[in-house]
C-alpha positions as CSV (number, residue, x, y, z in Angstrom):
1,M,96.9,132.0,99.8
2,P,97.1,132.1,96.0
3,N,99.8,134.4,94.6
4,I,98.4,137.9,93.9
5,D,100.7,138.4,90.9
6,S,99.5,135.2,89.1
7,I,95.9,136.0,89.9
8,W,96.2,139.6,88.7
9,N,97.9,138.3,85.5
10,A,95.0,135.9,84.9
11,I,92.5,138.8,85.5
12,A,94.2,140.9,83.0
13,L,94.5,138.1,80.5
14,H,90.7,137.4,80.6
15,A,89.6,141.1,80.5
16,G,86.7,141.5,78.1
17,Q,85.4,137.9,78.5
18,D,82.0,137.0,79.8
19,F,81.6,136.2,83.5
20,R,78.5,135.8,85.7
21,T,77.8,136.8,89.3
22,V,76.3,134.2,91.6
23,T,72.9,135.6,90.8
24,G,73.5,135.1,87.1
25,L,74.1,138.7,86.0
26,P,76.5,138.8,83.1
27,F,79.4,141.2,83.1
28,R,82.7,141.9,81.5
29,Y,85.5,144.1,82.8
30,V,88.4,146.2,81.6
31,V,91.8,146.4,83.3
32,D,93.8,149.6,83.5
33,G,97.1,149.1,85.3
34,D,96.3,148.0,88.9
35,R,92.6,148.4,88.7
36,L,89.6,146.8,86.9
37,M,86.1,148.1,86.1
38,P,83.1,145.8,85.6
39,D,80.8,147.0,82.8
40,R,77.8,147.0,85.2
41,T,79.4,149.6,87.5
42,D,80.9,153.1,87.3
43,Y,83.7,152.5,89.7
44,W,87.2,151.0,89.7
45,I,88.2,148.0,91.9
46,H,91.9,148.2,92.8
47,R,94.2,145.3,92.8
48,S,94.5,145.7,96.6
49,Q,90.9,144.7,96.9
50,V,91.6,141.5,95.0
51,H,94.5,140.9,97.4
52,A,92.1,141.5,100.4
53,A,89.6,139.0,99.0
54,L,92.4,136.5,98.5
55,E,93.4,136.7,102.1
56,L,90.0,135.5,103.1
57,W,89.7,132.9,100.3
58,P,88.0,130.4,100.2
59,V,84.7,132.0,101.2
60,T,81.1,130.7,100.8
61,G,79.9,133.6,98.7
62,P,80.1,137.3,98.0
63,G,78.4,138.1,101.3
64,A,81.5,137.0,103.1
65,L,83.4,139.7,101.2
66,N,80.8,142.4,101.6
67,K,82.3,144.4,104.4
68,V,85.9,143.8,103.3
69,V,86.1,144.8,99.6
70,R,84.5,146.9,97.0
71,G,82.5,145.0,94.4
72,P,82.2,141.7,96.3
73,S,79.9,140.1,93.7
74,Y,82.3,140.8,90.9
75,L,85.4,139.8,92.9
76,Y,83.7,136.6,94.1
77,A,82.7,135.7,90.5
78,L,86.2,136.3,89.2
79,L,88.0,134.4,92.0
80,A,85.6,131.4,91.8
81,D,86.1,131.1,88.1
82,R,88.7,128.5,87.0
83,R,90.0,130.9,84.3
84,I,91.2,133.1,87.1
85,M,92.0,130.5,89.9
86,P,92.3,127.0,88.4
87,D,92.2,125.4,91.8
88,S,88.8,127.1,92.8
């Protein structure tokens, strides 16, 4: 499993940049401490949710995260992006 600290640091580093969900919806996000908020939502996604997704990684798509984490489409998009996980 990838290291949550290095993944979270990458997430924080790339906050405000353009990302896309699997369906092509563009989004950006902000980071506030141990949580992030995509600009297409009105809810925060806690770092613990990223950790839960990492425990299952690799997965075939956001549907595999649907019952496990909040914001599966956004978390999948982030974790599948080489800016966040270079080995994805």
